[in-house]
KETORVEX-220547 format. One record per residue (C-alpha): residue in one letter; x, y, z. Coordinates in steps of 0.5 Angstrom, whole numbers, plus 500, padded with zeros to 3 digits. Example, Ala and Ser with C-alpha at 12.3 -4.5 7.8 and 13.67 -1.06 7.14 Angstrom:
A525491516
S527498514
***
This chain:
X816245721
X822243717
X826242723
X821237727
X819233720
X812233722
X807231716
X800229717
X797223714
X793227709
X800231707
X803224706
X798222701
X798228697
X805228697
X806221694
X800223689
X804229687
X810225686
X807220682
X803224677
X809229676
X814224674
X809220670
X807226666
X815228665
X816221663
X810221658
X812228655
X820226655
X818220651
X814224646
X820229646
X825224645
X822220640
X821227636
X828229637
X830221636
X834222642
X833218649
X837223653
X832228652
X827223656
X832222661
X833229662
X825230663
X825225668
X831226672
X829234672
X822232674
X825227680
X829233682
X824238683
X819233686
X824231691
X825239693
X818239694
X816233697
X821230701
X822236706
X816237711
X813244708
X807247712
X803245706
X804238708
X801239715
X795242714
X791237718
X795235724
X793229728
X791231735
X794226740
X790224746
X794225752
X795219756
X791217762
X794217769
X795210772
X792209779
X798207784
X794201786
X794198779
X801199778
X803195784
X799189783
X802183781
X800180774
X795174776
X798167774
X793163769
X793156769
X794153762
X790147760
X796142761
X796144768
X789140770
X790133774
X786127771
X784122777
***
């Protein structure tokens, strides 16, 4: 699954939500910790660490993100007559002659 890169729509939504929640929470926690310690660098460390961790979890298409695979419908076979038909030419409004 990692090689094929298959991820279903539900997995994409869950992956996006996980990224957003974890990075947002890390920002809040990092800001509070940085404010207490009076160092903005600690806020950056929290956000950067959370971003790297979430990237490892969400960017590859792990099997957890493909629990609801999409079932594609097989294409219908076209009849040979339909394939060989020439498209019909329709006359537009401007092609009518007025007497």
